[in-house]
N, C-alpha and C positions, 0 to 999 in steps of 0.2 A: 299254516302249523295250528295243529289242533291237538287235545289233550285226552286220553281214553282215561273214560273213570273205571275200567271192570278193574277189580282188585284181584284178579286170577294172575297167579306167579305158580313158577314151577319149583317145586324140592327134589327135583333129581339134581346129583352131583355127577353123574357119569358122563363118559367122553363120547362126544356126539361127531358126527363130520357134518360140513354144511357147505354151500358155494358161499364163496366170499366175494366181498365187493370194497375196493377201497373207496375212502370218501376224501375230498378234498376241501378244506377250510369248514367243516361243519363236523359237530359231534351231537350223535343221536343216542339220548336217555332212552332208558324203558318206560313206558307209558305214553310215548309221545309220537306223535303221526306227524310226519313232513314229505312234502312233496321233493322231488330230487330230480335234474335234467341230466341224463347220461349220456356219454356221446365216445368214450372208451366202448371197443371190440370187447374185450375179456368182460367187461363190467357189465354191457348189454347181454353176453350168454348169460351171466349169473344170474341175472335179474327172469332173464326168460326159460331158466331150468327151474329155477324155484316157483315160476307162475303155471309153468306146464305141470310140475309133479306136484303142485299146491303144497310143498313146502316152505321151510323157513330159510331165509337168508343169513349171512354172517358179516355184518358192517362194522368195519374198523377205521379209524381216521389215519391216512397218511401222514408224515410227519413234515412233508413239504409239498406245500399244495402245488407248486410249480412242475412237480415230478409227475410226466404222463405215462412212464411203464416204472412205476415205483417197485424195488426187489424188495425180498421178505422182512429184511430188515429197516425197512425206510416205514414201516407202517408202527402204529402202537400194539402193545399185548395184550390191552384190555379193548373188550368192544361190546355191542350187541347185537344179540341174536333179534329180528324183525321177520315181519309176515308182509309178503306183497300183497298189497289191498287192489293196487289198478296199475295196468300200462298201458298209455298212449304213444304210438308210435308218430313222432313229427315230421314234416314235410322234409325237413333236411337232414333227414335220416339220424337223429338224436330219437331218444325215449324218454318219454316223461311218466315217473313211478312217484305212486303213493304209497310209501312205507309206514311201517307201526313198530316202533320197538318195545319188545318184552321182557329179553331176559338178559342178566351181565354174563357176560364170557370172557375167560381169559385161554388165549390161545396154546396151544400144546403141540404142535405141529402144523406147519404149511404143506399144500401141495398145489402143482400146477398141473394141471388137466391139459386136455387139448386145446380150448378156446376158452376156457376162464381158469379163476383160480379158486383153491379147496381151502381149508383149514379144520383141524381137529381141535374141540374146546372143551372146555370144563365150565360149568356152569356154576355160577357164585351164588351161596345161600345168602340171603339177604332178610332174612324176616327173625329177629332177635327178640326176647322175650321183653315187653313192656315193663320199666320201671322209672323209679322214681325221676332219675337223672334224665331218661330219654324224653319223659314227659314233660321236664324243663327246658329241655332243647328243643319240643317241639313248640312250646308256649311263645320260646324267645324269638324261633323263627317267624311266627304270624305276627308279634309285634315288630320286630323287624322290617318283614316285607309292607307291612302296613305303613309304615312310616317311610319306607324308600316309596311307595306309590306317592304317597303325600308331595314329595318333591318333583317326581316326574311326571305324573298325571299321563303315562302314556300307557299304563295296564287298564285294561276292562275293568268294568265293578263283578264281569263274570268267572273273574279269573279268581278274582279275590273270596267270591263265594265258594267256587267249587274248590280251591285249596281247604276250605273250612271243613269242608265233609271228608276230608282224606285223612284217614286213622293211621295207616301205616307210617311208619316214620319212613323207611326207605323208599317209596313211594311220593312221599311228601316233598323231602329234598329233592327229588329226579325232577318233579313237576316243577317245582319253585326256581331249580337252577337252570332250567329252559328258558325261564323270561329275563334273567339278568344280562346285561351288554358286556360278556367276558368274551377275554380272548380264547385263541384255540386252543392254546396250552394250559390255560387255566381251566377250560372246560373240560379238559381230558384229565387233567388232575382230579378234578371231581368224579368223572368215571370211572378212575384207576383203584379209588379208595374204596375199600371193600368193605371194611367197617364201618358201620352205619353210624355209630356215635362220632368216629373223627372224620366222617364226611359231613355230618352235621356242625360240627365245630369248624370244619374248613369252609362251608357254605355261609355259616353265621359271619365269620370275618370279613369274607368277601362282599358278602351283603352291606355290610356296616360301612365300609370303605367306597361303596358305589353311593350309597346312601349321601358320604360326605361328599363325594364329588358332585352328584345333583344337586346338592346343597348351595354349591359354590358357583355351579351353573345359573343355577335361580340367581343368585345374589348377584351375577354379571350380567344377566338379562337384564335384572332391576335398574340394576346402574345406568346400562345403556338407552332403555327407556325412559328414565329419569331424564337425563340428557338430551335426547331428541324432544321429549315433551317440553323442555325448558327452551331449547333452540325455537322450536313453533311457537311457544308463547311469547318471545321476545319478538320474533318476527312480526306476531299477529298484532302485539302492542305497538312496534314500533311503526306499522301501519295505521293502526288505530290515529295514533297520536299526530302522524302525517296528515291523515283526513281531517281532523278536529282542527289543526292549524291552519290547514286550507280553507277550511269552513269560517275560520276566525279572521281568515286574514293575513295570518302571522304566514314567516318565510318556514319553508323547510329545511332543516340543518342540513342535510345531505344534500339540497337543492343550491343552498347558498353555497356551499362549499364546492359544488360543481360549478358555480358563478364566478367566485372567486379564483378558481383555477382556470377557469376560462380567461378574465380579466388578464394572469400571469401569462398565458399564452398570446394573448395578442399581443402588450407589449413589450414581451422578448422580443429581440433582435436574433431572428435565427435563418440559417442557410436554406433553399428552396427546399432540397430535400428533407431537412429535419422539421420543417414547419407542415410539410407533406406526411410526415412519419406521424408526428406526435397530433396532428388535427385527427387522423384516422383513429389514432388510438383515442382520443377523447370522445370520438361518435361512439367507439365501442363501450367505454368505459358507462357514458349515460343511459346505456341499454342495460348494465348490468344492475345486480342489485349490491347495494353499499354492504351486504352482510355476506357476498360470497368471497372465497379465495380468491378467485381470479382477478375479482376486483381490486384486490391490494396489489396485485403482482402488475395490473395495469397500471394502477396510481404510481407504484413506485418508478416503473418506468419514465413515466412521462415527469416526474419528479427531478430523474437521473438526466433528463433532458434540459429541462427548464434550469438546474443549475450549474450547468455547465458555461464557463466563460466564452462562448460562440466567438463574438464579436470584443469584448469588452478587453481593454490594453492599459498597461501601467504607462504613464507618460514618463519615457526612457529620458537618463542625462547625456547629451550627446557633445557634451564638453569637456574634450579630451582631458584638459589641463586640472580641471578639477577631478575627472577620476582620477588621475594619477596620482592627486594627492591624499586621496583616500585610500589608494592601494598601499602607497607608501606608510602610512599613516598605521594601517592596519597590520603589515608584514614587509618582514625587513628582508631584503635581497631578493632573491625569485625573477630574476628581470626579464627571463625567457618568456612564461605568461603572461607576465604586466606587458611587454611589448606587445604579444598577440591581443590581448583584449583593448588594447590603445590603439591597434591598427584596424581592429574590429568598430572601434566608436569612431573614428577619422573615416571610413568607407561611409559608414550610417550617416553621418551629417554630410554626405555628399548625395545619397542615392534613399529615395526614397522606401523604395524596399528592398530587403537583403535577405539573403536565408540566414537563418541562425547557423553559426558554425559549431560544429562536434567536437571539443575538445578532449584529449585524454592526458589526465595530470598521471603522471608514472613516477614514483618515489620512495623512497626505504620510508616506514612508519614513524610520525612524528614530524616530517619536514613539512605540515600545513596545506595539505591537499586540500582537504575538508572545506577547513577555516578561509581558505584562499577563496573556494566558491563562494561562502558566504560575503565575504569580503569583493567579489566582483559583483555581486547582486547589489551592496549597496551603494557602489562606485558607478554602476550602471542605473541607480534609481528603480531596479526592477524588484518585484517579489522573489523571494526564496523559498524556492521547494527541494526538499531531498530526499531520495530514496535509498534503503540500504538493503543491495543484493546480495549481500554474503549470505551463503545458505539456503538462497532461492534454487528450488527445483522444481516448480510447477508450471509451463507454461501459461496457466489461467491468471498465475499472479501480475504478469505484464497485458497479457490481452482481456483478461476477465474470462467470466462463464457465460455460457449461453443461456438464455432467460427459459430455457424449457427445464433448467435444475431447479431445483427446490432450493430456497438461500441465494439464489444467483446473486452478481452483485458486478460492477464495472472491474478492470484490473486498475493495479496501481497507480499508473501514468493519470489516467482518467480523474480517479478520486484524489491524486495532487492537485491535479489543476482544480476540479472543486473546491478543494481547500482554499487554494490562494485567491481564486474570483479571479484569474486574467489569465490571458491565452499566449502571455509571452515574459513569462519569468525564467530567473535563472533556476534550470534544473539540474541538481547533482544528484546523479546517478552513482554512489558509493560502492566502491568494492565489487567492481564488476567483474575481476578476474578470481573472485570466489565463488560465483555461480557453479551448480552441478546440475546433472541431469538424471532422471529416472524415466517409470514408465508412465508419468504422466505429462513428460514431453520436455524439449528443450528449450529454457528460457533465452537461452542467448541468440538461438534462433529468431524468435519472437522480437528479439530487439534490434534483429537486424532492417525491417521497418523502420523502427522507432527512430534509428540513429542514420538514417540515409537521408540526407536533405532531398533528394531525386524523388523519395517516396513519401516520407513524412506529411506531405502536405495532403493526403487521402489515408490517413492511418485509420484503421478499423478495428474497433474494440467488437468482439465476439458480444457483449452484451449490449450495447448501442444498436450494431448493426447498421452502423452509420458512418461515413467519412467524416474524419475531424481534421482541421489542420493543426499540424504542430511544427510548422516550417517558423513560426517567431519565435518559436521557445529555443533559449539558448542554454544546448546541453553542454555539462560538463561532466564527464566520467573520471575517477579516480581507480586506479590498482598500484599493487605495492610489485607484482611480477608480468611484465610484458608478455612473454611466451605462454604463459597461463591464458591470454585472450585468442578465443578462437579467429584463426587467420581472416576469415570473411568480416567478422566483425572489427578487427583491428583494421583493417582495410577501409574502413569508412571514417575511421576518427582521425584527426591530427596531435598525432604524438607528441607531448612536450614534457621533457624528463626534467623532474626537480633533483637536484645533487643534493647532496646532505652539505649542512653547517662546518662551515672551519670554526675554531676556538675565536677568532675575531668576532665571529658573526653571531654564535652563541653569546659571547659577554655584552652584546649589545641589544640582544633578543632578551637577555637577562634583566639585563638593567633598565632596559626601554618596557616591555613588556609582563615579564613573568613576574618580577618581585613586586611591582606595584600591583599588579594583580591579586598575587597572595596574600600583599599585606589588606587590602581590604575583605576578601575572603575569610580571614582568620581574625576581624576584628581591629586591626590595629590602623593606625592613622599614618597618613604621610610623615616618613621622617621618623617613626618610632624604630624602626630598623633599619641602619646604614649598612649594605653589605660592600667589602672594598672590591676592587676589581681583583684582588690577588685571591680573596676569597672564593669567588665566582670561578675564576682559574682552578682553584684547587678542585672545587667541585666539578667541574667540568672534565678534569684530567685524573682524577683521583676516587669520583666516587660514580660516575657515568662513564658507559662507553657506547656510544651511538650516535648514527648519522643526524637524527632527531634532535627533539628537546622535549619530548612526553618527560622523562626522567630526570632532567633537570629539573623540569617544573617539580616533580614530585617530590624530589631530593629538597629544594627552596620549601615546598610547602610542610616538609618534614621540620625543618629548623625553626619556621614560625610556629608551627604546633608545639616544640620543646620551649620555646622562648615565651611561647604565653603560659605554659605550665610554672616555668622559671617565676614568670610577673605574677599568676597567681598566689604562688607560695610565699614571696616575699610582700605579697599585699602592697605592690605598688603600682600602681596602673599609670603613674606618670613616667615610670622608667625608660629611659630609651637603651639601645644596645646598638654596638657596634660590632659585627661581624667579622671578624680576621680569618686567616690561615688555619692559626691554632684553633679560635671559637668552633670553625668545622670539624678539627679533628675533635674536639671534646665533644661535640653534639651528634656526631653521628658513629666515632667509635673509629679503629683501626681503617687505613685507606683499603679501599676493594681493588683498585687497579693498580699495577707499579707505570711511572710515567718516564718514561725515557728511552734509552737504546732498547731494541728487542732483544739483545744479549750483550753482555759487558763485555766480551773480550773475542776477539777472532777463534773461531773454534774449527778442528777438522771435520768434514762431514755434516756441516749444519748449515744450511743457506735458509734466506727469510724471500719468500714468496709474498706475493699479493693476491687477493681473492677479494670475490665479490658475492654478497649473500645480499637476502630481501631485508634485513635492517644496516645495510652499508656497507663499505670495504672491510677487510679484516687484515691483520698479518699471521701470515701460513709458515710458521717453521717447518721445514723437511730435516730430516736424520738420516743417515745413511752410516751403516755398521759394516766391517767386512770381519767374516769370520771364516776360519777352516772349512773345507767341504767338496761340493762338487759341480759347483755352475749353478746352484739353486737363487733362484730369485724369490724372494717374499716381501710382499708389499702390505702393509697393513696400518690401520687408521680410520677403519669404515670407508673406505674408497667407492665411488662409482664406477660403471665400467669405462668411460672416458678416461679419467683419471688413473684409474689401472694402465690401460692403453697408453697414455702420454709416458707412464713411467718404465714401458717395454720400449718405446720409440727411444726416449731418453738414452736406456742401456745400449741398445742398437746402436745409436750415434756414438756412442763411446765405443765399444768393441771395432766400428769401422773404421774408427781415427786412433786405434791402440799403439800402433808404431809410431804414428807421429806425437802422441802424448808419452812416449820412452816405454809404453807397456809390453810387455812378452805376447804375442799372438793368441796364446793359451792362457792368458790370464785369468779369465774368466772361469776356466774349467778347475782350479784349485781351491778357489773361493766359492762362499756362500754371500751372497749380497741382500740385505735386509733394508727395506726404506720403508721410515715410519712417519705418518703426519699425526702430531699430539692432539691432544683433545680427541681420542679415539671415539668416543660417545655421538659426538657431531657427525653427521653424514656430510662428503665434500665431493664436489664433481667437477668436473668442465677441463678443458685440454690447457688453460693458462698457465698451469705451473709446469710445464714441458720444460722450459730451460733451466729453472731452481731444481728441478728433479737430477738434472744431467750437473749442474754445478754440484750438487751435492755429491754423486756418484765420485764425479771427475778428484773432488777434494779428498774424499775418502781413499780412493786408489792410490792418487800420487803424495797423499799427507800433507798436502797444503792447505791452510786454513781458507775461508771464506771471509772477507770484512765484513765486519760487524754492521757498519753504517750504510751496507749496499741492499737495497731490496730490488727484486724484479718481477716482470711477468710476460710470458709470452707463450706462445705453443710451438714446439719442436718439431721438424720433420728428420726424416731419416738422414739428411743429408746436410742436417743443420743449420737452415732456415728456418727463420723465426718470425712467426706468423702472426697477424693482428687478433686482440683480444676485446672484448666488452667491458664496460664498467669503468672506465679509466679515471673519470674523476672521483669516484668511490674510492679506488685504490689511492690514489696518490692523497686524498684525505688520511686516509687510515696510515698512510707512511709517515704525513706528518705527524698525526697524532701519536705516532710509536715512535718521534724524533729520528726518524731517518732521515740522511742527508740526502741519500745518492740514489736515485732511480733509474734501471733501467728498463726502456719498454720497447716495444716494435715499433721498426722505420715507419710501416704503415700509418701507425696510430698518431704519428707527428702532427697530421691535420686536427686532431681532438686537440691538440694543446692550445687551440685556438679558443677554444670554451672553456678552459679551466681558470677559475679567478685567478688574476694577478697577485693576489696576497699568497695562494697556495705554490705557483710557479717560483715565487720570488725566496720562498722558504726549502726549495727542493733544486737541488743538481740535477735536472733531468736530462738523461743520456739516451738517445735511439741507438739501435743495432739492428744488422740484418741478418747476422750470421750466429751462429753458436761459440764460434772460436773467439768474437770481439768479448761476448760475455763471460768466458770463461776468463781472459786475459784483463779484464776490469775486475772481474768479482772476487778474481782468489788473490791473495795477501803474497804475492811472488817477492823474492829477493832483489835487491837493486842488482842489475846486469843478467838477472834470471832471465831464459826463455822458456817459454811452455811448450811450443810445438817446434818439432825436429824437422829440417828439409830431408825429403825423400826423393828417390827418382823416379818415382811412380804415383798414380794416385790410388790413394787405399779404399774409396768408398764402391760398395756393392758389389765388390769382389772383380773389381774393374782393373786387369793388370798387376794383379797380386803376384808375385815371385815365390810360389810354394818350394822350392828347391833349397832356398838358404833364408834363414832368417838373417835380418840386418841386425851388426852388432851396435846394440844400443845402451847408454849409460842406466843404471838402474833408477827406480825412481825415487823422489826425495822422500 
C-alpha cells in the first residue's frame, strides 16, 4: 500500500456515472494506493472497462465480506472514485489490480449493466477554510500519531515525515486513517463522515484508543519477556551451582534427591509389574531437567507407587472369643452382623488365605451401621478406612484420572489405602445407595470390580495403570434403601439387614453408651447426672420416634446442656442431679408424641395398617367415609400408583363379595367412597396396605367398628388372597411402639417370625392370615353371635355363576 502526495482534488459536485466494483473487507480512502486481487466476473469486467476507456471506477465496500454476489442494499452508500493504474492477469484467471483513491462520493442510484455494475454518484466537497479549530485538530493528530508510533514501532519513519508535509486537513485525516489497524465498520465510518471537523474528531478518538491498546500490548510483552529471562537466569544459575559443587566435590541436590529416591525404590517390596514400571519411570526421570513440568508429573507418579502398601499388612486378631467381647462391648444387639464377622474369623484361623468378604449392612438411619464397621476393625485388629459415597457421581472418584490430565491423581480407593498404609484394612463404603450418575460416568459400575472377590485381586486404577490386589481388604458397605442399589452391585454383596431397636434395647443402649458419652462431652463426671429407667423410657416414648438412637442421643445431650446451664446459674459445680420423667417434661417441654394405642375407641371406617419407611416402621391410619353419589371412588393422601391400585383392588374385592356381606349388588352406584390416608404431605406407596383398605371400606359400608388394638399388613388380590410383604421386623416394632397388642400378617411371612426378637413377639399377639375373610372376621368388632358372611348358593367371584334374574333377599346392613 502506497500513498499519493499530489494535492489535486476535484471541486465538482455534479452527478457522474461510473463502473462500480464492491470491495470485500477493505476500505479505500482518497489519496491511497492499494493492490487488489479480483476474481468475480462482474468486478473484472468493471476494471477492464475502466482501463480500456481510461476512465475512473467507483469502489465501495460491501457490508458482508462473505457475500459472493451482493445486492444493491448490501453495500455502503459512501465510497471512493479511483483510478486504475495497472492490471495484471494471473494464471488462475484472477486479476491483480493497482488502484488509486482520488475523491469521496455518495451513491445516488445503482445500475446493473450486462456484465458489470454501475452507479451514479455525487462527489463530496472536502476543502473547508482552515481556521484555528482545524489547526488545533491537525496539531493534535500529529501529536497523537507520533505517540502511537512510539508504542507500536510498526510505522516507518518515512510515513511520519510525509504526514508532516500534508497541509490539507481532509487529506491528512484520510492518509493517517489508512495506517491504523481498525475494523472494517470503523474504517467505513471514517469514510462516510463527510464533515472534515467531525472526521478529525472521530479519528483522534480512535487513535487515542489504539494508543492505549498498543501500550497494554507493550506491557504484556515486557512482562512475558521478564518471566522468560528470569526462568533462563534461574536455569543458568542452577547449572552454574551444580558445576561448582561438582568441582568442589559436593553432592548435587538434584542428584542427591534421585539417589534417595533410588534407595526407596530398591527397599520397597513391589510386584514384578510394578517394579518394572517404576524402574522405567525412574530412568525417564534421570534424563529430565529437574525444572521441567514433565519431571514433576513423573516424580508424583513414582511417589504414588512407592506410597502404596503393596505387601504391607497389619497383624489381624484371629481369636474369635476376644473379637466377640469387643463387638459386644461396642454395640448392643446386632446379632446377625456380629455372627458373620465371627464366622469369618473362625475360617481365617483355619485357612492361610481367605478372600475378604463383601458385606452390605442395610438398615434405617441411626441403628449403628457405620460405627459397627469401626468396631469390626477394632475386633479384628485391623486399621479402618472409610469412604463416603453419598452424592458421588464421577467414575474417576473410584478409578482415578488418567495421567494425561493436568492435576491427575489416583481414585479414592487407592488414596485411602495410601493413608492407612496397609493393604488389609476394614474398608467402609458408606451410603452406597446414595450414588448418582451423570455425563462423567457411573460410579456404581466402577464399584463392580472393587466389590467382586473374583475380580478385585487385579483392580486397575486409571492413574496407576497397574494391577492392585484388593482381595485382602474386608469391605463393608452401608445403605438405608436396598432397592436403590443397582442389581449387579447388590448381587456381589452379602446383605445383612439391621432392624430397629426395641424400647428395652434403647434403654440398655442409653444407660450403657449414650448417657456416659454425653456426660463426658458436656463436662460432667460419672454420677453427676443420674437418669432413671422411667426417665429414659419417657424420652424414648414421648420425645423420639425412630428406629435408631440418633434422636435419643441428641435429646440426652440437650438435657445435659440444660443441666449445665442450671449448674452455672446456681454457681454450684458439685451439685448432682437425678433425672426423672417429670424432670424430662420440665426441661424438654410438652410431649412431642402420644404414647399408647393408635386410637382410644373402636371407630367405623378407621383401620390401622403398618408401613415401612427408610427411617423404620410406622403406623398407618386409613379412613373411609361414604357419601350419597354415583359410585365415584376418591383416594387421597399423596399415594403412589401401587397404593392407589391396592385401594381399587380392595374395593373390587368388596364389590365381588357384596352379597355375602349383606350388601345390595348395586350399592356402589348410589354412594361415593372416599379413602384417605392422613399426613397428606408425606408420599406413600406400596401394596402392603391392601387388607387395611379393604377392612376400612367394609367397616364403613356395614357400619361395624374396627377393633382399635389391631394393626394389619398384607397385599390383597381380587379373590381376597393375602400376599406376603417386606420389612416385617420394622413393622412389628412400630406396632409395639404404638402399644398395639394384636397384629395380622400374611401366612407366607410366618417363616420370618423366627428372626424377630423374642421380646417383640412376647409383647404382641401375631396372627397369620391367608384370606381377607379371616382379616375381616378378626378385625371388625362383631357383636356376640353376629355372623359377618351370609351363606349363598353360588360363588360370587369374578362374575361366575351370578344369578342376574333375581336378587337374593338379604337383611339390611348394620
